[in-house]
Residue frames as a rotation matrix with the C-alpha (Angstrom) as fourth column:
MET 1
0.011 0.840 -0.542 106.63
0.730 -0.377 -0.570 87.91
-0.683 -0.389 -0.618 99.42
ALA 2
-0.682 -0.257 0.685 105.67
0.720 -0.401 0.566 89.90
0.129 0.879 0.458 96.36
ASN 3
-0.939 0.220 0.264 104.19
-0.215 -0.975 0.048 93.25
0.268 -0.012 0.963 97.41
LYS 4
-0.433 0.824 -0.366 101.25
0.854 0.505 0.127 92.02
0.289 -0.258 -0.922 99.46
THR 5
-0.743 0.292 0.601 98.54
-0.307 -0.948 0.081 94.57
0.594 -0.124 0.795 100.10
LEU 6
-0.745 0.536 -0.396 95.89
0.646 0.434 -0.628 94.71
-0.165 -0.724 -0.670 102.80
LYS 7
-0.279 0.762 0.584 92.34
0.154 -0.565 0.811 96.04
0.948 0.316 0.040 102.56
ILE 8
-0.853 -0.036 -0.520 91.52
0.521 -0.096 -0.848 97.90
-0.019 -0.995 0.100 105.78
THR 9
-0.212 0.877 0.432 87.93
0.262 -0.374 0.889 98.88
0.941 0.302 -0.150 106.57
LEU 10
-0.928 0.006 0.372 86.74
-0.336 -0.442 -0.832 100.98
0.160 -0.897 0.412 109.51
VAL 11
-0.418 0.793 -0.443 83.83
0.301 0.581 0.756 99.06
0.857 0.183 -0.482 111.05
ARG 12
0.145 0.443 -0.885 83.39
0.987 -0.007 0.158 100.66
0.064 -0.896 -0.439 114.49
SER 13
0.768 0.221 0.601 82.83
0.224 -0.972 0.072 104.25
0.600 0.080 -0.796 115.53
LEU 14
-0.331 -0.944 -0.007 85.63
0.474 -0.160 -0.866 106.26
0.816 -0.290 0.500 117.11
ILE 15
0.234 0.484 0.843 83.24
-0.547 -0.651 0.526 107.78
0.804 -0.584 0.112 119.67
GLY 16
0.903 0.140 0.406 84.54
-0.430 0.328 0.841 106.89
-0.016 -0.934 0.356 123.11
SER 17
0.678 -0.729 -0.090 87.91
0.672 0.665 -0.324 105.69
0.296 0.160 0.942 121.87
THR 18
0.359 -0.628 -0.691 91.17
0.558 -0.449 0.698 107.14
-0.748 -0.636 0.189 123.11
GLU 19
0.701 -0.158 -0.695 92.96
-0.474 -0.832 -0.289 109.97
-0.533 0.532 -0.658 121.33
ARG 20
-0.411 -0.909 0.062 95.80
-0.595 0.319 0.738 107.58
-0.690 0.267 -0.672 120.40
HIS 21
-0.355 0.362 0.862 93.36
0.553 0.825 -0.118 105.21
-0.753 0.434 -0.493 118.69
ARG 22
0.740 0.648 -0.180 91.75
0.283 -0.543 -0.791 108.09
-0.610 0.534 -0.585 116.82
ALA 23
0.331 -0.708 -0.624 95.17
-0.746 -0.601 0.287 109.29
-0.578 0.370 -0.727 115.65
THR 24
-0.614 -0.569 0.547 96.12
-0.172 0.773 0.611 105.81
-0.771 0.281 -0.572 114.50
VAL 25
0.089 0.738 0.669 92.92
0.713 0.421 -0.560 105.40
-0.695 0.527 -0.489 112.50
ARG 26
0.837 0.185 -0.515 93.46
-0.132 -0.845 -0.518 108.81
-0.531 0.502 -0.682 110.90
ALA 27
-0.102 -0.963 -0.251 97.05
-0.733 -0.099 0.673 107.87
-0.673 0.253 -0.695 110.04
LEU 28
-0.509 0.008 0.861 95.67
0.356 0.913 0.202 104.80
-0.784 0.409 -0.468 108.26
GLY 29
-0.986 0.123 -0.109 93.67
-0.158 -0.528 0.835 107.21
0.045 0.841 0.540 106.07
LEU 30
-0.459 0.870 -0.181 90.26
0.755 0.489 0.436 106.25
0.468 0.063 -0.881 107.46
ARG 31
-0.939 0.175 0.295 87.65
-0.260 -0.923 -0.282 108.93
0.223 -0.342 0.913 108.20
HIS 32
-0.111 0.990 0.082 84.22
-0.987 -0.119 0.109 107.32
0.118 -0.069 0.991 107.91
ILE 33
-0.185 0.168 0.968 82.68
-0.380 0.897 -0.228 104.00
-0.907 -0.410 -0.102 108.92
ARG 34
0.591 0.317 0.742 82.77
0.364 0.716 -0.596 101.45
-0.720 0.622 0.308 106.05
GLN 35
0.734 -0.479 -0.481 85.53
-0.678 -0.548 -0.490 103.42
-0.029 0.686 -0.727 104.30
THR 36
0.792 -0.472 0.387 88.19
0.411 0.881 0.233 101.08
-0.451 -0.026 0.892 102.87
VAL 37
0.558 -0.713 -0.424 91.82
-0.815 -0.568 -0.118 101.74
-0.157 0.411 -0.898 102.01
GLN 38
0.921 -0.384 -0.073 94.49
0.347 0.889 -0.300 99.51
0.180 0.251 0.951 100.52
MET 39
0.612 -0.770 0.180 98.00
-0.788 -0.574 0.223 99.68
-0.068 -0.279 -0.958 101.92
ALA 40
0.126 -0.692 -0.711 101.22
-0.413 0.615 -0.672 97.73
0.902 0.378 -0.208 101.52
ASP 41
0.939 0.202 -0.278 101.77
0.114 0.581 0.806 95.04
0.325 -0.788 0.523 104.16
THR 42
-0.056 -0.968 0.244 104.67
-0.167 -0.231 -0.958 96.26
0.984 -0.094 -0.149 106.30
PRO 43
-0.373 -0.138 -0.917 105.69
0.797 0.459 -0.393 95.62
0.475 -0.878 -0.061 109.93
THR 44
-0.999 0.022 -0.040 104.85
-0.001 -0.888 -0.460 99.25
-0.045 -0.460 0.887 110.75
LEU 45
-0.399 0.910 -0.108 101.34
-0.701 -0.227 0.676 98.86
0.591 0.346 0.728 109.36
ARG 46
-0.044 0.357 -0.933 100.85
0.292 0.898 0.330 95.58
0.955 -0.258 -0.143 111.23
GLY 47
-0.756 -0.294 -0.584 101.76
0.637 -0.126 -0.761 97.31
0.150 -0.947 0.282 114.48
MET 48
-0.869 0.490 0.064 99.23
-0.493 -0.869 -0.036 100.07
0.038 -0.063 0.997 113.82
LEU 49
-0.141 0.855 -0.499 96.54
-0.498 0.374 0.782 97.51
0.856 0.359 0.373 113.03
ALA 50
-0.384 -0.060 -0.921 97.28
0.600 0.743 -0.298 95.62
0.702 -0.667 -0.249 116.24
LYS 51
-0.976 -0.038 -0.212 96.52
0.188 -0.634 -0.750 98.79
-0.106 -0.772 0.626 118.23
VAL 52
-0.499 0.835 -0.234 93.12
-0.772 -0.550 -0.318 99.33
-0.394 0.022 0.919 116.60
ALA 53
-0.979 0.053 -0.199 92.14
-0.054 0.866 0.497 95.75
0.198 0.497 -0.845 115.77
HIS 54
-0.558 0.813 -0.168 88.81
0.651 0.303 -0.696 96.20
-0.515 -0.498 -0.698 117.58
LEU 55
-0.015 0.531 -0.847 87.87
-0.179 -0.835 -0.520 99.08
-0.984 0.144 0.108 115.24
VAL 56
-0.090 -0.146 -0.985 88.90
-0.965 -0.233 0.122 97.76
-0.248 0.961 -0.119 111.82
LYS 57
0.731 0.223 0.644 88.50
-0.022 0.953 -0.304 94.73
-0.682 0.208 0.702 109.57
VAL 58
-0.095 -0.866 -0.491 91.59
-0.812 -0.218 0.541 93.57
-0.576 0.450 -0.683 107.67
GLU 59
0.804 0.297 0.515 91.60
0.069 0.814 -0.577 91.43
-0.591 0.499 0.634 104.51
GLU 60
-0.396 -0.910 0.125 94.37
0.199 0.047 0.979 90.42
-0.896 0.412 0.163 102.15
ALA 61
0.486 0.556 -0.674 93.92
-0.489 -0.466 -0.737 91.99
-0.724 0.688 0.045 98.73
């Protein structure tokens, strides 16, 4: 596995979501809907994405 990266895009609003979900999305570096960030694929990141899978779209970069 040679430094895989993931493209993470916020696709749903955080209105009505729990404070833990909001904190997780902020920790991913996402602030606005349709904002995209690229991050290294790590087990920690995968765990965060599992918690907010209903709010984000994940693609391999």
